Structures are given as C-alpha cells and as structure tokens.
C-alpha positions as CSV (number, residue, x, y, z in Angstrom):
1,R,79.5,67.5,-2.4
2,K,76.5,67.7,-4.8
3,I,78.8,68.8,-7.7
4,Q,81.1,65.9,-7.0
5,N,78.3,63.4,-7.5
6,I,77.5,64.7,-11.0
7,P,78.4,62.0,-13.6
8,G,81.6,62.8,-15.4
9,Y,82.8,65.3,-12.7
10,A,85.8,63.2,-11.7
11,A,86.9,62.9,-15.4
12,I,86.6,66.7,-15.8
13,R,88.4,67.4,-12.5
14,S,91.4,65.3,-13.5
15,T,92.1,67.3,-16.6
16,R,94.9,69.9,-16.9
17,G,92.4,72.4,-18.2
18,F,90.3,72.2,-15.0
19,S,93.5,72.5,-12.9
20,I,94.5,75.7,-14.8
21,L,91.0,77.2,-14.6
22,R,90.9,76.5,-10.9
23,H,94.3,78.0,-10.4
24,Y,93.3,81.3,-12.1
25,L,89.9,81.4,-10.3
26,L,91.6,81.0,-6.9
27,S,94.2,83.6,-7.9
28,L,91.4,86.0,-8.8
29,S,89.5,85.3,-5.6
30,A,92.7,85.9,-3.6
31,K,93.3,89.2,-5.4
32,L,89.7,90.4,-4.9
33,S,89.8,89.6,-1.2
34,A,93.2,91.3,-0.9
35,D,91.8,94.4,-2.7
36,A,88.8,94.4,-0.3
37,R,91.2,94.1,2.7
38,E,93.2,97.1,1.5
39,Q,90.1,99.3,1.5
40,K,89.4,98.6,5.2
41,P,91.4,100.4,7.8
42,K,94.3,98.3,8.8
43,T,94.6,97.1,12.4
44,P,97.8,95.5,13.6
45,R,97.4,91.7,14.0
46,K,99.2,89.8,16.6
47,Y,100.6,86.7,14.8
48,R,102.3,83.9,16.4
49,P,103.4,80.9,14.4
50,R,102.6,77.4,15.7
51,S,106.2,77.2,16.9
52,T,109.1,79.6,17.0
53,P,112.2,78.7,15.0
54,E,113.9,77.5,18.2
55,E,111.0,75.3,19.2
56,F,111.0,73.9,15.6
57,G,114.7,73.1,15.8
58,K,114.2,71.3,19.1
59,S,111.4,69.3,17.5
60,L,113.7,68.3,14.7
61,E,116.4,67.2,17.1
62,E,113.8,65.1,19.0
63,I,112.8,63.4,15.7
64,I,116.4,62.6,15.0
65,A,116.8,61.2,18.6
66,L,113.7,59.0,18.0
67,G,115.2,57.8,14.8
68,K,118.4,56.7,16.5
69,T,116.5,55.1,19.3
70,H,114.0,53.2,17.1
71,N,116.3,52.6,14.1
72,F,114.6,54.7,11.4
73,L,116.0,57.4,9.1
74,P,114.3,60.8,9.3
75,V,114.3,62.5,6.0
76,F,113.7,66.3,6.0
77,I,111.8,67.9,3.1
78,P,111.1,71.6,3.0
79,E,107.4,72.3,2.4
80,P,106.9,73.0,-1.3
81,L,104.4,75.7,-2.2
82,N,103.3,76.9,-5.6
83,N,105.9,79.5,-6.8
84,S,108.5,78.3,-4.3
85,F,112.0,79.7,-4.5
86,P,114.9,77.3,-5.1
87,L,116.4,75.9,-1.9
88,E,119.3,78.4,-1.7
89,L,117.0,81.4,-1.8
90,A,114.4,79.8,0.4
91,T,117.1,79.1,3.0
92,Q,118.1,82.8,3.0
93,S,114.5,84.0,3.4
94,N,112.9,81.3,5.6
95,K,114.3,80.7,9.1
96,Y,112.6,77.4,9.4
97,I,114.2,76.0,6.2
98,E,117.6,77.4,7.4
99,I,117.2,75.6,10.8
100,T,116.2,72.4,9.0
101,R,119.2,72.6,6.8
102,K,121.6,73.2,9.7
103,I,120.2,70.4,11.8
104,A,120.2,68.0,8.9
105,E,123.9,68.7,8.2
106,K,124.9,68.6,11.8
107,N,123.2,65.2,12.3
108,G,123.8,63.5,8.9
109,V,120.1,63.4,8.1
110,P,119.1,63.7,4.4
111,L,117.6,67.0,3.4
112,V,115.8,66.5,0.1
113,D,115.7,69.6,-2.1
114,V,112.3,69.5,-3.7
115,L,112.1,73.2,-4.0
116,T,114.7,73.7,-6.8
117,P,113.3,71.0,-9.2
118,L,109.8,72.3,-8.6
119,H,111.0,75.9,-9.2
120,Q,112.8,74.8,-12.4
121,T,109.7,73.1,-13.8
122,S,106.7,75.2,-14.9
123,S,105.1,75.6,-11.5
124,S,101.6,76.5,-12.7
125,S,101.2,73.0,-14.1
126,L,102.5,71.2,-10.9
127,Y,99.8,72.2,-8.4
128,Y,96.0,71.8,-8.1
129,D,95.9,75.0,-6.1
130,F,98.5,77.1,-4.2
131,I,99.6,74.3,-1.9
132,H,98.8,70.8,-3.2
133,P,100.9,69.2,-5.9
134,N,99.1,67.4,-8.7
135,P,100.4,64.0,-10.0
136,L,103.1,65.8,-12.1
137,G,104.2,67.8,-9.0
138,H,104.3,64.6,-6.9
139,T,106.4,62.9,-9.6
140,V,108.9,65.8,-9.4
141,V,109.0,65.4,-5.6
142,A,109.3,61.6,-5.8
143,K,112.3,61.9,-8.2
144,A,114.0,64.4,-5.9
145,I,113.6,62.0,-2.9
146,Y,114.8,59.0,-4.9
147,N,117.8,60.9,-6.3
148,K,118.8,62.1,-2.8
149,L,118.5,58.7,-1.2
150,F,120.3,56.8,-4.0
151,S,122.8,59.3,-5.2
152,G,125.5,58.0,-2.9
153,D,125.6,61.4,-1.2
154,L,124.4,60.1,2.2
155,S,126.1,60.4,5.6
156,E,127.4,57.2,7.3
157,F,124.5,57.5,9.8
158,A,122.0,57.4,6.9
159,K,123.8,54.6,5.0
160,D,124.0,52.5,8.2
161,I,120.3,52.8,9.0
162,L,119.3,52.0,5.4
163,K,121.7,49.0,5.4
164,K,120.1,47.7,8.6
165,K,116.7,48.0,6.9
166,G,118.0,45.8,4.0
167,V,118.2,48.6,1.5
168,N,120.8,47.9,-1.2
169,L,122.0,51.4,-2.1
170,T,123.9,50.2,-5.2
171,Q,120.8,48.6,-6.8
172,P,117.6,50.3,-5.6
173,S,114.4,48.7,-6.7
C-alpha cells in the first residue's frame, strides 16, 4: 500500500514495461519456489477441487434453468489463463471445459471461445500476471463475446431471449 501511494506509481504501473517486468519476476519467483519444493521430500497431497465435474455440470444446468425461468441468457466462457490452449485442445485436456461445451450445445446456450483468440495473440502481452488480463487482453475477450453474440450463429433459444430483451441482432450498437 505504501508503494501505491508514491507519486507517479500509477503511471509506471500502467506501462507495458512494468507488465513485462512483473511477469518475468513472478515467473522467476514461481520457478524458485518450485525448485525449493523439489528439494523437499514429496508427500502425497489430497486434493479435491471445489466441485467435481458432475457437480459442475449440475450447476451449469441450474444456471440455464434460472435463465429460462427469469428470462435471461446465460453465456458460458471458459476461464482464460496466461498461456491457455485453444478451445479444441483445452476441451480435450480439461473435463470442466468439455462439460461446459456439451451442456451449452445441448441447451442452445452460447459458448464464447476466448481461449483461441487469446492463444493466437502474443499471450505475454495480454496479462498482468498469470491470471488477470490487462486492457489488451480484455479487448480480445470483449471482441470474442461480441463476435459470438452478433455472428448470427445463435440457437433459437438465445435469439428469442435477446429479442425479448430488445436486442436487434442485425444492427448491434
């Protein structure tokens, strides 16, 4: 907090150079801590994700049911991370993305592919750190959402809800 109060800090933090420097320092920190962990004897860890793939799928189904009940359109977006794979590869290696895709297709809910355009763009310049996109990264995500919703490639369910909300799919503003 003290550093953030230094005059000019906000201007320096918003530069691409700061972003790149922070990325490499965080990478180095992660590498050093990984090296330190490798020197310690490994003990098996019990890991349980917040929800199993089945629980996750049920939650998505509940969101879709709420959308139908309360007249809103759920839009599914796989979580982008720095150095993400394109959607096709991510679907093969990540059960949660695979379930999201299947449920979206089954119910006519838009699945926005943000992973492929982020992967195709120089990923090191799209994130502040390993998780959070910077303004350029958010621009790529926003374009992917816009393109999906206004490409004409929506299910009748999605078109119907957007029409009820007064969205003109032929002339988006």
